[in-house]
N, CA, C and O atoms as a DFTB+ gen file, in Angstrom:
652 C
 N C O
     1  1       0.856      -1.170       0.000
     2  2       0.000       0.000       0.000
     3  2       0.898       1.228       0.000
     4  3       1.815       1.331       0.815
     5  1       0.647       2.124      -0.879
     6  2       1.372       3.379      -0.980
     7  2       0.542       4.461      -0.324
     8  3      -0.655       4.569      -0.589
     9  1       1.158       5.265       0.528
    10  2       0.492       6.410       1.129
    11  2       1.244       7.637       0.663
    12  3       2.458       7.734       0.846
    13  1       0.534       8.571       0.066
    14  2       1.154       9.726      -0.550
    15  2       0.686      11.009       0.126
    16  3      -0.478      11.128       0.509
    17  1       1.587      11.959       0.267
    18  2       1.275      13.223       0.931
    19  2       0.659      14.223      -0.021
    20  3       1.031      14.305      -1.192
    21  1      -0.285      14.978       0.499
    22  2      -0.817      16.155      -0.180
    23  2      -0.409      17.313       0.707
    24  3      -0.813      17.386       1.868
    25  1       0.384      18.211       0.171
    26  2       0.854      19.319       0.986
    27  2       0.636      20.629       0.286
    28  3       0.708      20.721      -0.940
    29  1       0.365      21.659       1.092
    30  2       0.283      23.001       0.583
    31  2       1.663      23.602       0.777
    32  3       2.038      23.929       1.903
    33  1       2.407      23.750      -0.269
    34  2       3.760      24.273      -0.162
    35  2       4.783      23.193      -0.414
    36  3       4.424      22.039      -0.650
    37  1       6.065      23.553      -0.367
    38  2       7.116      22.599      -0.684
    39  2       7.269      21.540       0.396
    40  3       7.035      21.800       1.576
    41  1       7.654      20.378      -0.010
    42  2       7.914      19.290       0.920
    43  2       8.897      18.337       0.288
    44  3       9.262      18.497      -0.877
    45  1       9.324      17.362       1.033
    46  2      10.254      16.390       0.494
    47  2       9.622      15.013       0.546
    48  3       8.868      14.698       1.466
    49  1       9.932      14.203      -0.441
    50  2       9.469      12.825      -0.425
    51  2      10.238      12.075       0.653
    52  3      11.418      12.345       0.876
    53  1       9.590      11.154       1.308
    54  2      10.251      10.361       2.321
    55  2       9.537       9.034       2.440
    56  3       8.399       8.889       1.993
    57  1      10.198       8.074       3.039
    58  2       9.622       6.739       3.157
    59  2       9.512       6.346       4.622
    60  3      10.281       6.814       5.462
    61  1       8.563       5.493       4.914
    62  2       8.322       5.055       6.273
    63  2       7.798       3.624       6.243
    64  3       7.121       3.229       5.294
    65  1       8.100       2.868       7.248
    66  2       7.572       1.511       7.364
    67  2       6.630       1.487       8.547
    68  3       7.054       1.789       9.662
    69  1       5.375       1.144       8.350
    70  2       4.385       1.107       9.411
    71  2       4.201      -0.298       9.937
    72  3       4.723      -1.253       9.362
    73  1       3.445      -0.437      11.053
    74  2       3.172      -1.774      11.560
    75  2       2.375      -2.564      10.540
    76  3       1.928      -2.022       9.529
    77  1       2.204      -3.824      10.807
    78  2       1.520      -4.752       9.898
    79  2       2.256      -4.844       8.574
    80  3       1.702      -5.315       7.580
    81  1       3.485      -4.402       8.559
    82  2       4.354      -4.455       7.388
    83  2       3.715      -3.853       6.134
    84  3       3.989      -4.286       5.015
    85  1       2.856      -2.847       6.342
    86  2       2.309      -2.108       5.196
    87  2       3.310      -1.009       4.866
    88  3       3.572      -0.139       5.697
    89  1       3.861      -1.039       3.679
    90  2       4.815      -0.012       3.303
    91  2       4.053       1.283       3.074
    92  3       3.045       1.305       2.368
    93  1       4.541       2.358       3.672
    94  2       3.916       3.665       3.492
    95  2       4.979       4.603       2.946
    96  3       5.904       4.973       3.669
    97  1       4.865       4.993       1.688
    98  2       5.822       5.903       1.078
    99  2       5.095       7.211       0.790
   100  3       4.022       7.225       0.187
   101  1       5.693       8.294       1.227
   102  2       5.061       9.601       1.063
   103  2       5.754      10.375      -0.058
   104  3       6.982      10.402      -0.136
   105  1       4.958      11.004      -0.924
   106  2       5.517      11.861      -1.957
   107  2       4.590      13.043      -2.155
   108  3       3.388      12.950      -1.908
   109  1       5.147      14.140      -2.595
   110  2       4.356      15.346      -2.798
   111  2       3.320      15.180      -3.887
   112  3       3.523      14.459      -4.864
   113  1       2.208      15.861      -3.696
   114  2       1.192      15.930      -4.738
   115  2       0.595      17.326      -4.728
   116  3       1.223      18.282      -4.273
   117  1      -0.607      17.428      -5.228
   118  2      -1.251      18.734      -5.332
   119  2      -1.850      19.162      -4.017
   120  3      -2.033      18.342      -3.117
   121  1      -2.157      20.435      -3.898
   122  2      -2.760      20.967      -2.681
   123  2      -4.211      20.523      -2.577
   124  3      -4.902      20.368      -3.584
   125  1      -4.657      20.323      -1.358
   126  2      -6.044      19.947      -1.097
   127  2      -6.929      21.180      -1.289
   128  3      -6.515      22.297      -0.980
   129  1      -8.134      20.977      -1.793
   130  2      -9.003      22.117      -2.082
   131  2     -10.134      22.250      -1.079
   132  3     -11.233      22.663      -1.451
   133  1      -9.898      21.912       0.184
   134  2     -10.922      22.086       1.205
   135  2     -11.199      23.564       1.384
   136  3     -10.273      24.316       1.687
   137  1     -12.447      24.018       1.208
   138  2     -12.744      25.443       1.239
   139  2     -12.563      26.088       2.603
   140  3     -12.290      27.286       2.667
   141  1     -12.702      25.346       3.699
   142  2     -12.612      25.962       5.017
   143  2     -11.181      26.127       5.504
   144  3     -10.965      26.736       6.552
   145  1     -10.205      25.610       4.784
   146  2      -8.817      25.678       5.227
   147  2      -8.006      26.611       4.337
   148  3      -8.118      26.590       3.112
   149  1      -7.200      27.416       4.977
   150  2      -6.289      28.275       4.231
   151  2      -5.186      27.423       3.629
   152  3      -4.841      27.581       2.458
   153  1      -4.642      26.534       4.414
   154  2      -3.625      25.595       3.942
   155  2      -3.858      24.295       4.685
   156  3      -4.222      24.304       5.861
   157  1      -3.656      23.206       4.022
   158  2      -3.870      21.929       4.686
   159  2      -2.959      20.876       4.076
   160  3      -2.354      21.087       3.025
   161  1      -2.875      19.765       4.738
   162  2      -2.170      18.636       4.156
   163  2      -2.922      17.379       4.515
   164  3      -3.714      17.354       5.457
   165  1      -2.667      16.350       3.762
   166  2      -3.327      15.083       4.011
   167  2      -2.544      13.973       3.365
   168  3      -1.518      14.203       2.725
   169  1      -3.038      12.763       3.538
   170  2      -2.392      11.595       2.993
   171  2      -3.401      10.817       2.169
   172  3      -4.567      10.702       2.547
   173  1      -2.952      10.288       1.046
   174  2      -3.782       9.458       0.184
   175  2      -3.172       8.069       0.161
   176  3      -1.969       7.917      -0.053
   177  1      -4.006       7.046       0.383
   178  2      -3.565       5.655       0.326
   179  2      -3.892       5.093      -1.052
   180  3      -4.978       5.325      -1.584
   181  1      -2.954       4.360      -1.622
   182  2      -3.127       3.744      -2.942
   183  2      -2.938       2.245      -2.846
   184  3      -2.092       1.774      -2.087
   185  1      -3.714       1.493      -3.603
   186  2      -3.454       0.086      -3.890
   187  2      -3.099       0.058      -5.358
   188  3      -3.970       0.241      -6.210
   189  1      -1.845      -0.166      -5.667
   190  2      -1.378      -0.014      -7.045
   191  2      -1.475       1.452      -7.413
   192  3      -0.952       2.305      -6.696
   193  1      -2.129       1.757      -8.509
   194  2      -2.311       3.146      -8.935
   195  2      -3.661       3.709      -8.520
   196  3      -3.988       4.843      -8.870
   197  1      -4.444       2.942      -7.786
   198  2      -5.809       3.335      -7.457
   199  2      -5.883       3.957      -6.061
   200  3      -5.495       3.313      -5.087
   201  1      -6.375       5.202      -5.944
   202  2      -6.562       5.796      -4.613
   203  2      -7.685       5.076      -3.884
   204  3      -8.770       4.887      -4.435
   205  1      -7.424       4.669      -2.629
   206  2      -8.418       3.906      -1.873
   207  2      -8.762       4.527      -0.528
   208  3      -9.690       4.072       0.141
   209  1      -8.030       5.559      -0.120
   210  2      -8.321       6.204       1.153
   211  2      -7.611       7.526       1.290
   212  3      -6.668       7.824       0.556
   213  1      -8.080       8.328       2.252
   214  2      -7.517       9.658       2.479
   215  2      -7.684       9.998       3.952
   216  3      -8.641       9.559       4.589
   217  1      -6.755      10.777       4.492
   218  2      -6.957      11.366       5.823
   219  2      -6.395      12.782       5.831
   220  3      -5.423      13.087       5.139
   221  1      -7.024      13.634       6.623
   222  2      -6.568      15.007       6.801
   223  2      -5.612      15.045       7.988
   224  3      -5.951      14.577       9.075
   225  1      -4.431      15.595       7.785
   226  2      -3.461      15.757       8.870
   227  2      -2.685      17.038       8.618
   228  3      -2.125      17.238       7.540
   229  1      -2.658      17.902       9.622
   230  2      -1.993      19.204       9.501
   231  2      -1.829      19.781      10.901
   232  3      -2.398      19.259      11.860
   233  1      -1.047      20.862      11.023
   234  2      -0.987      21.533      12.321
   235  2      -2.402      21.899      12.785
   236  3      -3.232      22.329      11.985
   237  1      -2.660      21.728      14.050
   238  2      -4.010      21.922      14.594
   239  2      -4.650      23.255      14.209
   240  3      -5.840      23.261      13.894
   241  1      -3.931      24.396      14.214
   242  2      -4.582      25.662      13.854
   243  2      -5.065      25.743      12.404
   244  3      -5.896      26.592      12.080
   245  1      -4.561      24.879      11.539
   246  2      -5.006      24.865      10.141
   247  2      -6.450      24.375      10.049
   248  3      -7.188      24.782       9.151
   249  1      -6.850      23.515      10.964
   250  2      -8.206      22.973      10.986
   251  2      -9.121      24.003      11.665
   252  3      -9.312      23.960      12.880
   253  1      -9.668      24.902      10.897
   254  2     -10.415      26.039      11.425
   255  2     -11.628      25.627      12.250
   256  3     -11.981      26.326      13.199
   257  1     -12.268      24.523      11.918
   258  2     -13.431      24.081      12.700
   259  2     -13.032      23.728      14.125
   260  3     -13.822      23.928      15.048
   261  1     -11.831      23.210      14.327
   262  2     -11.360      22.903      15.678
   263  2     -11.201      24.195      16.471
   264  3     -11.570      24.257      17.644
   265  1     -10.660      25.213      15.841
   266  2     -10.454      26.485      16.530
   267  2     -11.773      27.127      16.941
   268  3     -11.852      27.765      17.990
   269  1     -12.812      26.962      16.120
   270  2     -14.120      27.572      16.410
   271  2     -14.928      26.774      17.417
   272  3     -15.818      27.329      18.063
   273  1     -14.643      25.489      17.569
   274  2     -15.415      24.641      18.467
   275  2     -15.054      24.978      19.909
   276  3     -13.876      25.103      20.245
   277  1     -16.051      25.123      20.746
   278  2     -15.792      25.467      22.144
   279  2     -15.659      24.257      23.056
   280  3     -15.218      24.396      24.196
   281  1     -16.035      23.061      22.575
   282  2     -15.975      21.882      23.439
   283  2     -14.888      20.897      23.025
   284  3     -14.054      20.520      23.847
   285  1     -14.885      20.479      21.770
   286  2     -13.935      19.460      21.322
   287  2     -12.860      20.163      20.511
   288  3     -13.199      20.799      19.513
   289  1     -11.641      20.091      20.861
   290  2     -11.024      19.292      21.922
   291  2     -10.732      20.070      23.194
   292  3      -9.889      19.639      23.980
   293  1     -11.386      21.191      23.429
   294  2     -10.927      22.132      24.445
   295  2     -11.468      21.920      25.848
   296  3     -10.781      22.291      26.800
   297  1     -12.644      21.351      26.043
   298  2     -13.200      21.186      27.389
   299  2     -12.226      20.460      28.303
   300  3     -11.695      19.406      27.954
   301  1     -11.998      21.035      29.475
   302  2     -11.142      20.404      30.470
   303  2      -9.656      20.494      30.184
   304  3      -8.858      19.847      30.862
   305  1      -9.269      21.283      29.193
   306  2      -7.852      21.410      28.832
   307  2      -7.467      22.877      28.761
   308  3      -8.255      23.718      28.328
   309  1      -6.269      23.170      29.181
   310  2      -5.729      24.517      29.068
   311  2      -4.643      24.477      27.996
   312  3      -3.459      24.338      28.302
   313  1      -5.062      24.600      26.739
   314  2      -4.163      24.478      25.587
   315  2      -4.183      25.758      24.775
   316  3      -5.211      26.430      24.691
   317  1      -3.071      26.089      24.189
   318  2      -2.984      27.203      23.255
   319  2      -3.523      26.733      21.908
   320  3      -2.898      25.910      21.240
   321  1      -4.687      27.257      21.505
   322  2      -5.312      26.839      20.250
   323  2      -4.448      27.136      19.037
   324  3      -4.592      26.479      18.006
   325  1      -3.555      28.108      19.136
   326  2      -2.742      28.510      17.987
   327  2      -1.389      27.796      17.929
   328  3      -0.559      28.136      17.086
   329  1      -1.149      26.827      18.794
   330  2       0.130      26.102      18.836
   331  2       0.285      25.229      17.591
   332  3      -0.357      24.185      17.480
   333  1       1.129      25.651      16.664
   334  2       1.328      24.919      15.411
   335  2       2.186      23.672      15.570
   336  3       2.337      22.909      14.616
   337  1       2.747      23.448      16.747
   338  2       3.561      22.248      16.936
   339  2       2.709      21.025      17.299
   340  3       3.211      19.903      17.350
   341  1       1.426      21.257      17.549
   342  2       0.499      20.148      17.767
   343  2      -0.286      19.947      16.474
   344  3      -0.947      20.867      15.993
   345  1      -0.210      18.745      15.919
   346  2      -0.903      18.413      14.676
   347  2      -2.174      17.647      14.998
   348  3      -2.308      17.080      16.083
   349  1      -3.108      17.631      14.050
   350  2      -4.379      16.937      14.253
   351  2      -4.747      16.121      13.020
   352  3      -4.550      16.554      11.885
   353  1      -5.281      14.940      13.268
   354  2      -5.883      14.096      12.230
   355  2      -7.385      14.254      12.426
   356  3      -7.920      13.868      13.465
   357  1      -8.063      14.818      11.438
   358  2      -9.465      15.184      11.638
   359  2     -10.462      14.399      10.802
   360  3     -11.665      14.505      11.040
   361  1     -10.008      13.619       9.835
   362  2     -10.955      12.962       8.952
   363  2     -10.293      11.800       8.233
   364  3      -9.137      11.889       7.819
   365  1     -11.037      10.704       8.086
   366  2     -10.621       9.562       7.272
   367  2     -11.707       9.295       6.251
   368  3     -12.895       9.457       6.531
   369  1     -11.295       8.890       5.077
   370  2     -12.240       8.510       4.040
   371  2     -11.687       7.274       3.351
   372  3     -10.547       7.274       2.885
   373  1     -12.493       6.222       3.286
   374  2     -12.098       4.999       2.586
   375  2     -13.045       4.791       1.418
   376  3     -14.264       4.870       1.569
   377  1     -12.487       4.531       0.280
   378  2     -13.271       4.331      -0.937
   379  2     -14.189       3.108      -0.794
   380  3     -13.813       2.098      -0.200
   381  1     -15.394       3.225      -1.348
   382  2     -16.355       2.120      -1.312
   383  2     -15.702       0.847      -1.854
   384  3     -15.003       0.863      -2.867
   385  1     -15.951      -0.245      -1.149
   386  2     -15.385      -1.526      -1.544
   387  2     -14.042      -1.834      -0.913
   388  3     -13.516      -2.932      -1.095
   389  1     -13.468      -0.883      -0.170
   390  2     -12.154      -1.084       0.434
   391  2     -12.188      -1.023       1.959
   392  3     -11.142      -0.966       2.605
   393  1     -13.384      -1.035       2.530
   394  2     -13.500      -0.998       3.983
   395  2     -12.957      -2.253       4.640
   396  3     -12.898      -3.319       4.028
   397  1     -12.563      -2.108       5.886
   398  2     -12.081      -3.216       6.715
   399  2     -10.864      -3.937       6.118
   400  3     -10.706      -5.149       6.264
   401  1     -10.013      -3.159       5.445
   402  2      -8.779      -3.721       4.878
   403  2      -7.531      -3.063       5.462
   404  3      -6.435      -3.224       4.927
   405  1      -7.695      -2.322       6.559
   406  2      -6.545      -1.712       7.225
   407  2      -6.114      -0.379       6.640
   408  3      -5.034       0.116       6.962
   409  1      -6.942       0.213       5.786
   410  2      -6.554       1.460       5.138
   411  2      -6.486       2.608       6.137
   412  3      -5.510       3.359       6.136
   413  1      -7.499       2.765       6.989
   414  2      -7.468       3.836       8.003
   415  2      -6.305       3.639       8.955
   416  3      -5.654       4.605       9.352
   417  1      -6.039       2.391       9.326
   418  2      -4.909       2.093      10.206
   419  2      -3.590       2.526       9.555
   420  3      -2.765       3.180      10.193
   421  1      -3.395       2.157       8.283
   422  2      -2.164       2.542       7.579
   423  2      -2.052       4.059       7.468
   424  3      -0.961       4.613       7.608
   425  1      -3.166       4.730       7.219
   426  2      -3.148       6.195       7.133
   427  2      -2.829       6.824       8.485
   428  3      -2.080       7.799       8.542
   429  1      -3.378       6.290       9.575
   430  2      -3.104       6.836      10.907
   431  2      -1.630       6.689      11.261
   432  3      -1.019       7.625      11.777
   433  1      -1.056       5.523      10.988
   434  2       0.368       5.300      11.255
   435  2       1.217       6.259      10.407
   436  3       2.174       6.851      10.907
   437  1       0.867       6.407       9.141
   438  2       1.602       7.324       8.258
   439  2       1.441       8.768       8.722
   440  3       2.379       9.557       8.606
   441  1       0.268       9.127       9.246
   442  2       0.041      10.493       9.740
   443  2       0.965      10.799      10.921
   444  3       1.504      11.901      11.020
   445  1       1.146       9.826      11.814
   446  2       2.059      10.001      12.942
   447  2       3.471      10.257      12.425
   448  3       4.128      11.204      12.857
   449  1       3.937       9.425      11.511
   450  2       5.284       9.589      10.944
   451  2       5.416      10.912      10.196
   452  3       6.437      11.593      10.291
   453  1       4.371      11.266       9.453
   454  2       4.350      12.498       8.655
   455  2       4.488      13.728       9.553
   456  3       5.304      14.609       9.282
   457  1       3.690      13.785      10.623
   458  2       3.740      14.927      11.546
   459  2       5.084      14.991      12.265
   460  3       5.675      16.063      12.390
   461  1       5.561      13.852      12.732
   462  2       6.851      13.808      13.441
   463  2       7.979      14.310      12.532
   464  3       8.829      15.085      12.970
   465  1       7.987      13.871      11.272
   466  2       9.037      14.267      10.334
   467  2       9.000      15.759      10.016
   468  3       9.998      16.322       9.565
   469  1       7.870      16.393      10.244
   470  2       7.732      17.824       9.976
   471  2       7.838      18.673      11.233
   472  3       7.478      19.850      11.219
   473  1       8.332      18.085      12.323
   474  2       8.640      18.854      13.519
   475  2       7.532      18.970      14.539
   476  3       7.660      19.752      15.481
   477  1       6.452      18.228      14.394
   478  2       5.385      18.285      15.393
   479  2       5.904      17.785      16.734
   480  3       6.744      16.885      16.778
   481  1       5.416      18.356      17.817
   482  2       5.766      17.843      19.146
   483  2       4.703      16.895      19.668
   484  3       4.917      16.186      20.651
   485  1       3.530      16.886      18.990
   486  2       2.452      15.965      19.354
   487  2       1.471      15.888      18.196
   488  3       1.438      16.760      17.327
   489  1       0.661      14.812      18.201
   490  2      -0.405      14.664      17.225
   491  2      -1.654      14.219      17.974
   492  3      -1.580      13.430      18.916
   493  1      -2.805      14.736      17.544
   494  2      -4.073      14.418      18.180
   495  2      -5.070      13.871      17.166
   496  3      -4.973      14.127      15.966
   497  1      -6.035      13.106      17.686
   498  2      -7.180      12.641      16.921
   499  2      -8.405      12.760      17.797
   500  3      -8.290      12.779      19.023
   501  1      -9.577      12.843      17.190
   502  2     -10.814      13.107      17.918
   503  2     -11.901      12.106      17.523
   504  3     -12.906      12.495      16.927
   505  1     -11.714      10.823      17.847
   506  2     -12.669       9.803      17.398
   507  2     -14.021       9.910      18.091
   508  3     -14.139      10.365      19.229
   509  1     -15.045       9.464      17.342
   510  2     -16.387       9.315      17.897
   511  2     -16.494       7.933      18.540
   512  3     -15.822       6.988      18.124
   513  1     -17.336       7.831      19.546
   514  2     -17.591       6.544      20.176
   515  2     -18.804       5.858      19.573
   516  3     -19.273       4.851      20.103
   517  1     -19.316       6.389      18.475
   518  2     -20.461       5.797      17.779
   519  2     -20.006       5.311      16.414
   520  3     -19.038       5.828      15.858
   521  1     -20.702       4.317      15.873
   522  2     -20.370       3.767      14.563
   523  2     -20.706       4.743      13.448
   524  3     -21.606       5.573      13.583
   525  1     -19.980       4.636      12.358
   526  2     -20.320       5.378      11.155
   527  2     -19.684       6.742      11.020
   528  3     -19.974       7.455      10.059
   529  1     -18.831       7.129      11.944
   530  2     -18.182       8.427      11.844
   531  2     -17.059       8.428      10.831
   532  3     -16.577       7.369      10.429
   533  1     -16.648       9.587      10.425
   534  2     -15.562       9.728       9.458
   535  2     -14.295      10.255      10.115
   536  3     -13.313      10.531       9.426
   537  1     -14.302      10.400      11.439
   538  2     -13.159      10.983      12.141
   539  2     -12.220       9.927      12.718
   540  3     -11.265      10.262      13.418
   541  1     -12.485       8.665      12.429
   542  2     -11.636       7.596      12.931
   543  2     -12.196       6.988      14.201
   544  3     -13.003       7.602      14.898
   545  1     -11.756       5.770      14.492
   546  2     -12.202       5.078      15.701
   547  2     -11.124       5.126      16.766
   548  3      -9.957       5.402      16.487
   549  1     -11.534       4.854      17.975
   550  2     -10.577       4.769      19.078
   551  2      -9.488       3.754      18.738
   552  3      -8.307       3.997      18.987
   553  1      -9.889       2.617      18.167
   554  2      -8.931       1.557      17.840
   555  2      -7.923       2.000      16.778
   556  3      -6.737       1.684      16.873
   557  1      -8.395       2.727      15.774
   558  2      -7.497       3.212      14.721
   559  2      -6.397       4.086      15.322
   560  3      -5.220       3.914      15.005
   561  1      -6.780       5.012      16.179
   562  2      -5.787       5.903      16.793
   563  2      -4.913       5.159      17.794
   564  3      -3.708       5.405      17.859
   565  1      -5.497       4.253      18.576
   566  2      -4.711       3.496      19.556
   567  2      -3.660       2.642      18.861
   568  3      -2.529       2.549      19.340
   569  1      -4.011       2.017      17.738
   570  2      -3.046       1.197      17.004
   571  2      -1.897       2.041      16.453
   572  3      -0.811       1.517      16.202
   573  1      -2.124       3.335      16.265
   574  2      -1.069       4.229      15.787
   575  2      -0.281       4.848      16.948
   576  3       0.626       5.648      16.722
   577  1      -0.626       4.477      18.196
   578  2       0.140       4.921      19.354
   579  2      -0.471       6.052      20.154
   580  3       0.124       6.476      21.145
   581  1      -1.636       6.563      19.769
   582  2      -2.261       7.645      20.511
   583  2      -3.007       7.078      21.716
   584  3      -3.527       5.963      21.673
   585  1      -3.048       7.864      22.791
   586  2      -3.763       7.454      24.004
   587  2      -4.825       8.492      24.334
   588  3      -4.698       9.667      23.991
   589  1      -5.878       8.030      25.007
   590  2      -6.965       8.933      25.401
   591  2      -6.468       9.892      26.470
   592  3      -5.888       9.473      27.472
   593  1      -6.699      11.193      26.250
   594  2      -6.317      12.193      27.251
   595  2      -7.510      12.983      27.764
   596  3      -7.408      13.663      28.786
   597  1      -8.650      12.902      27.062
   598  2      -9.808      13.687      27.463
   599  2     -11.062      13.118      26.816
   600  3     -11.005      12.503      25.751
   601  1     -12.197      13.333      27.479
   602  2     -13.499      12.939      26.958
   603  2     -14.430      14.137      27.135
   604  3     -15.160      14.221      28.122
   605  1     -14.402      15.075      26.164
   606  2     -15.163      16.310      26.319
   607  2     -16.683      16.145      26.199
   608  3     -17.432      16.977      26.711
   609  1     -17.145      15.088      25.533
   610  2     -18.575      14.815      25.425
   611  2     -18.794      13.319      25.598
   612  3     -17.832      12.553      25.662
   613  1     -20.058      12.897      25.673
   614  2     -20.365      11.476      25.848
   615  2     -19.927      10.639      24.660
   616  3     -19.657       9.448      24.812
   617  1     -19.851      11.246      23.466
   618  2     -19.533      10.463      22.272
   619  2     -18.196      10.806      21.626
   620  3     -17.873      10.257      20.573
   621  1     -17.421      11.685      22.218
   622  2     -16.181      12.156      21.594
   623  2     -15.007      12.019      22.539
   624  3     -15.104      12.320      23.729
   625  1     -13.870      11.548      21.977
   626  2     -12.613      11.440      22.728
   627  2     -11.574      12.388      22.135
   628  3     -11.668      12.797      20.978
   629  1     -10.592      12.723      22.947
   630  2      -9.380      13.365      22.453
   631  2      -8.259      12.382      22.745
   632  3      -8.047      11.982      23.890
   633  1      -7.534      11.994      21.682
   634  2      -6.410      11.074      21.821
   635  2      -5.163      11.789      21.346
   636  3      -5.223      12.619      20.438
   637  1      -4.027      11.467      21.960
   638  2      -2.807      12.223      21.672
   639  2      -1.578      11.333      21.795
   640  3      -1.543      10.384      22.578
   641  1      -0.574      11.672      20.996
   642  2       0.742      11.064      21.092
   643  2       1.745      12.196      21.115
   644  3       1.819      12.984      20.172
   645  1       2.530      12.284      22.201
   646  2       3.593      13.288      22.286
   647  2       4.879      12.669      21.748
   648  3       5.175      11.500      21.995
   649  1       5.632      13.472      21.011
   650  2       6.894      12.991      20.442
   651  2       8.061      13.408      21.324
   652  3       9.211      13.096      21.014
């Protein structure tokens, strides 16, 4: 499985080996066109030449919806919302027909490596505790090394890995 970076601005290609022996190789591509973000980055998973999954990963302040939210991830935490050294994984998307094949897991592991290689001091994820969400599961983030640090609502967790 190839995992490729989408970055706004210059970057360097790099390679990483994730658990489950899924090879994750990152290379530059085009900028993401998410309208709510000034600049963003993400990862695309490929099987051969076919894109099969995507996740959003960037410094936390780039994710404008996080900055505007008053509860997740902020309830019970005294954090600087503008701290660019903390990165966030905010969304996973798996192409129809490719579910339950480890794609989100491979993307989460690659996101950790991607953020670390770009100088992040920590990475966060905000999984739902209900089925059917697009923000990732507790298990997906836990398998990538993140641990629960906060539960701001009944259905939402904040998970984090400090580097």
